[in-house]
C-alpha positions in Angstrom: 0.0 0.0 0.0 1.4 3.4 -1.0 1.7 5.8 1.9 0.4 9.1 0.8 1.4 12.5 2.2 -1.6 13.7 4.0 -2.0 17.5 4.3 -5.7 18.2 4.0 -8.4 16.0 5.6 -12.2 16.3 5.0 -14.5 15.4 7.8 -18.2 14.4 7.3 -21.1 12.9 9.1 -23.6 10.8 7.2 -26.7 8.7 7.8 -28.7 9.0 11.0 -27.3 11.4 13.6 -26.0 10.0 16.9 -25.0 11.8 20.2 -21.3 12.2 20.2 -20.8 13.0 16.5 -19.9 16.5 17.4 -17.3 15.3 19.9 -15.8 13.0 17.2 -15.6 15.9 14.7 -14.0 18.1 17.3 -11.4 15.5 18.2 -10.5 14.8 14.6 -10.2 18.5 13.8 -8.1 19.2 16.9 -5.9 16.3 16.2 -5.4 17.6 12.6 -4.4 21.0 13.9 -2.0 19.3 16.4 -0.2 17.6 13.5 -0.2 20.7 11.3 -2.9 19.6 8.9 -5.6 21.6 7.2 -9.1 20.4 8.2 -12.2 20.8 6.1 -15.9 20.3 7.0 -18.0 18.6 4.4 -21.6 19.6 5.2 -24.6 17.3 4.8 -22.5 14.2 4.2 -22.0 12.8 0.7 -24.7 15.0 -0.7 -22.7 18.0 0.5 -19.6 16.5 -1.1 -21.5 16.4 -4.5 -22.9 19.9 -4.0 -19.4 21.2 -3.1 -20.6 22.3 0.4 -17.1 22.1 1.7 -15.5 24.7 4.1 -12.1 25.0 5.8 -12.5 24.7 9.5 -10.8 26.7 12.3 -10.9 26.5 16.0 -14.0 28.7 16.2 -16.0 26.0 14.3 -15.4 23.4 17.1 -15.9 25.7 20.1 -18.6 24.5 22.5 -19.7 21.5 20.3 -18.5 18.7 22.6 -21.6 18.7 24.7 -24.1 19.2 21.9 -26.2 16.4 20.4 -26.7 16.0 16.7 -24.0 17.1 14.2 -23.1 20.7 13.3 -21.8 19.4 10.0 -25.4 18.2 9.3 -26.3 14.9 7.8 -28.3 13.8 4.7 -29.0 10.7 2.6 -27.6 10.9 -0.9 -29.1 8.9 -3.7 -26.8 10.6 -6.2 -23.7 9.3 -4.4 -24.9 5.8 -5.1 -24.2 6.5 -8.8 -20.8 6.6 -10.5 -21.7 10.1 -11.9 -22.4 11.3 -8.4 -19.2 10.0 -7.0 -17.2 11.5 -9.9 -18.7 14.9 -8.9 -17.8 14.3 -5.3 -14.2 13.4 -6.3 -13.8 16.5 -8.5 -14.9 18.7 -5.6 -12.5 17.1 -3.2 -9.7 17.6 -5.6 -10.6 21.3 -6.1 -10.0 21.8 -2.4 -6.9 19.7 -2.4 -8.4 17.3 0.1 -6.1 14.2 0.5 -8.2 12.0 2.9 -11.5 11.6 4.7 -12.8 10.9 8.2 -16.3 9.5 7.8 -18.5 9.3 10.8 -21.7 7.2 10.5 -23.2 3.7 10.3 -22.8 0.9 7.8 -24.1 2.7 4.8 -21.8 5.7 5.4 -18.8 3.5 5.9 -19.6 1.5 2.8 -19.7 4.7 0.8 -16.2 5.5 2.1 -15.0 2.0 1.1 -16.4 2.3 -2.4 -14.9 5.8 -2.8 -11.5 4.5 -1.8 -11.8 1.6 -4.3 -12.7 3.8 -7.2 -10.6 6.9 -6.6 -8.0 6.0 -4.0 -9.1 8.6 -1.5 -7.8 7.3 1.9 -10.5 7.1 4.5 -10.9 6.1 8.2 -14.4 5.5 9.3 -15.8 6.1 12.8 -18.7 4.1 14.1 -21.4 6.8 14.6 -24.7 5.1 15.2 -27.0 4.5 18.2 -27.7 0.9 16.9 -24.3 -0.5 18.0 -24.5 -2.9 15.0 -21.0 -2.5 13.7 -18.3 -5.1 14.2 -14.8 -4.0 15.2 -15.9 -2.0 18.3 -17.5 -2.9 21.6 -19.6 0.2 21.5 -20.6 2.7 18.7 -20.7 6.4 19.2 -24.2 7.3 20.5 -25.2 3.9 21.8 -24.6 4.7 25.4 -26.6 7.9 25.2 -29.4 6.3 23.4 -29.7 3.6 26.1 -29.7 6.2 28.9 -32.4 8.2 27.0 -34.5 5.1 26.6 -34.1 4.1 30.3 -35.0 7.6 31.5 -38.2 7.5 29.4 -39.1 4.0 30.5 -38.7 5.0 34.1 -41.3 7.7 33.6 -43.6 5.3 31.8 -43.4 2.9 34.8 -44.8 5.6 37.1 -48.0 5.5 35.1 -47.9 1.7 34.7 -47.6 1.3 38.4 -50.3 3.9 39.2 -52.8 2.1 37.0 -51.7 -1.5 37.0 -51.1 -1.2 33.3 -49.1 -3.3 30.8 -46.9 -1.2 28.6 -45.2 -2.2 25.4 -42.3 0.2 24.7 -40.7 0.1 21.3 -37.1 1.2 21.1 -34.9 1.8 18.1 -32.1 -0.4 16.8 -33.2 -1.1 13.2 -32.5 -4.8 13.0 -30.3 -5.1 16.2 -31.4 -5.7 19.8 -28.6 -4.0 21.6 -30.6 -1.0 22.8 -33.5 -3.2 23.8 -31.4 -5.5 25.9 -29.5 -2.7 27.7 -32.7 -0.6 28.3 -34.6 -3.7 29.3 -32.1 -4.8 32.0 -31.7 -1.2 33.1 -35.4 -0.6 33.5 -36.4 -3.9 35.0 -38.5 -4.9 32.0 -40.8 -7.9 32.3 -39.6 -9.2 28.9 -37.4 -8.1 26.1 -38.1 -8.9 22.4 -35.2 -8.5 20.0 -34.8 -9.1 16.2 -32.1 -11.8 16.9 -34.6 -14.1 18.6 -38.2 -14.9 17.8 -40.4 -15.1 20.9 -43.8 -16.8 20.4 -46.7 -14.8 21.7 -47.7 -17.8 23.8 -44.3 -17.7 25.7 -44.8 -14.0 26.4 -48.3 -14.5 27.6 -47.3 -17.3 30.0 -44.6 -15.0 31.5 -47.1 -12.2 32.0 -49.5 -14.6 33.6 -46.8 -15.8 36.1 -46.0 -12.2 37.0 -49.7 -11.5 37.6 -49.7 -14.5 40.0 -46.7 -13.0 41.7 -48.7 -9.8 42.2 -46.4 -7.6 40.1 -48.1 -4.1 40.0 -46.7 -3.1 36.6 -45.4 -4.8 33.5 -43.2 -3.3 30.8 -42.2 -5.2 27.7 -39.4 -3.8 25.6 -39.7 -4.4 21.9 -36.9 -3.7 19.4 -38.0 -2.3 16.1 -37.7 -4.6 13.2 -38.1 -7.7 15.3 -39.2 -11.1 14.0 -42.2 -11.1 16.4 -43.6 -7.9 14.9 -43.9 -4.3 16.0 -44.9 -3.3 19.6 -48.4 -2.5 18.4 -48.8 -5.9 16.6 -47.5 -7.8 19.6 -49.8 -5.8 22.0 -52.8 -6.6 19.9 -52.0 -10.3 19.9 -51.4 -10.3 23.7 -54.7 -8.5 24.2 -56.6 -11.5 22.7 -55.0 -13.8 25.3 -55.2 -11.4 28.2 -58.3 -9.2 27.7 -58.3 -8.1 31.4 -55.0 -6.2 31.0 -55.1 -2.5 30.4 -52.5 -2.4 27.6 -50.8 0.7 26.2 -48.1 1.1 23.5 -45.4 3.7 23.5 -42.9 4.2 20.6 -39.9 6.2 21.7 -38.7 6.8 18.1 -36.2 9.5 17.3 -36.2 10.7 20.9 -33.3 8.3 21.4 -31.1 10.0 18.8 -31.2 13.4 20.5 -29.7 15.0 23.6 -26.3 15.7 25.0 -23.9 12.8 24.8 -23.0 10.9 28.0 -19.5 11.1 29.4 -18.9 7.6 28.0 -19.8 8.7 24.4 -17.8 11.9 24.7 -14.7 9.9 25.7 -15.2 7.3 23.1 -15.8 9.8 20.3 -12.8 11.8 21.4 -10.4 8.8 21.4 -11.7 7.6 18.0 -11.5 11.1 16.5 -7.8 11.3 17.3 -7.3 7.7 16.2 -8.8 8.5 12.8 -6.3 11.3 12.0 -3.4 9.4 13.4 -4.5 6.3 11.4 -4.5 8.2 8.2 -1.0 9.6 8.9 0.2 6.0 9.5 -1.2 4.7 6.3 -4.2 2.9 7.7 -6.7 3.3 4.9 -10.2 1.9 4.2 -10.6 0.9 7.9 -12.9 1.7 10.8 -11.4 2.8 14.2 -12.9 1.2 17.2 -12.3 0.2 20.8 -12.3 -3.5 21.9 -11.6 -4.2 25.6 -10.6 -0.5 25.7 -7.9 -1.1 23.2 -7.8 0.8 19.9 -8.2 -1.4 16.8 -8.5 -0.7 13.1 -10.9 -3.1 11.3 -11.2 -3.2 7.5 -14.5 -1.5 6.6 -15.7 -4.5 4.6 -15.5 -6.5 7.9 -17.0 -3.9 10.1 -20.2 -3.5 8.1 -21.1 -7.1 7.5 -23.8 -7.1 10.2 -22.6 -10.2 12.1 -22.2 -8.5 15.4 -24.0 -10.7 17.9 -25.8 -9.8 21.0 -24.2 -10.9 24.3 -25.7 -14.2 25.4 -24.7 -13.4 29.0 -26.8 -10.2 28.8 -29.7 -12.3 27.6 -29.3 -14.8 30.4 -29.1 -12.0 33.0 -32.2 -10.4 31.5 -34.1 -13.6 31.7 -33.2 -14.2 35.4 -34.1 -10.7 36.4 -37.5 -10.7 34.7 -38.9 -13.7 36.5 
């Protein structure tokens, strides 16, 4: 692999926003300044790259962004970047600014775009795992996951106040796309009666029997956590099925939705994003191209993007075992 002389780095956020993205941008930009590099912000992700919405950054751009949710560089989906013509426009715009390399912060689609761009035009890139879903291999936790779990638990705690006051059964749907990491963590942290995740199909009959046993144990409230995209159906679909078996329950459904993407990042996400932001710049300088930076057992690792985005990250069986014990 040819080691390129990196002088100008473009930073972008793409796909769904995640708490901690601003911290990652800040860290990458500060690291670039530390090593005497010029840093450029590419606004609105790959779409901004195509539209030439690219600006040189200075220290003022990253002042007081560490604690903010969202991404000040904005984010957008780009259908045009999926085409060869769109990527050619993006490449020409990068070259017009003299940008040598990229730091791409986002989920699997965003990192796949960086990989494809590297394959076609040789633009070195290091990806950072910016997604609340925690579904990327090559890191124990993605940027924004911890904050999303905390947000979900805080909301569920408030829902439990009403559930307890009225002896109600609540089905709470959390985000995660097709991964159950948020559901498991939020379920354990909020003492859920049951947790339904995409990785496992839970028959309605099994759930009904568990709820019946909790009724016999005189549990005053029941909260079932449902991950979106699950094999058992949406929270509303499952609630409707359970209602047929347990008509005496007062059943309510709450979908937390995009609430989980917002808010100030936790201290964990700020630290993770900061470490990875520095690692992205240093990785590029060391010739680590077409990789994603992550932390495994608190150790920095660089994983080829093609391996990080394959979607084979498995939920922790020990977490599932603990959740089952605690929900009885």
